[in-house]
Phi, psi and omega in degrees: 000120176275176186301317181298317179292321179298314178301316176299317180291328178295308184287332178295329178294337183259019174063036180270134187288155176303324179298313177301315178299317180297317179298313178303311179304318181297314182293319176296317175301316175301315178301314184292324179292318178297314181294319179302309181297323183290321184295314182295318174301318181291319178296315180298319181291328185255013187301310184297321180294318177300323177291323178296313179301316178300320181292320178296319181290329175293322181284319187254338185079337179200156177229136174275176183301317180294322178292322177296314179295326179297329179279315189254343183096170181283150175291130179280138173268116181276138178295142181280151184275000000 
């Protein structure tokens, strides 16, 4: 049983209509596609930096926090909402 079938069987037990299930499926697919596109964009934007980190890891096998920050910079603290 795949995830979609499991989800449908779960909701069918709760008397959710096929129309509602279809709408949920469409929205979940949209969310997943948006997340996939954002992940791919981030990987493309950060590719050079990821390659630098990979080379360092191949040479040293591990990096401590200071070494990592020296490569990528310090994490920016975003103000909480």
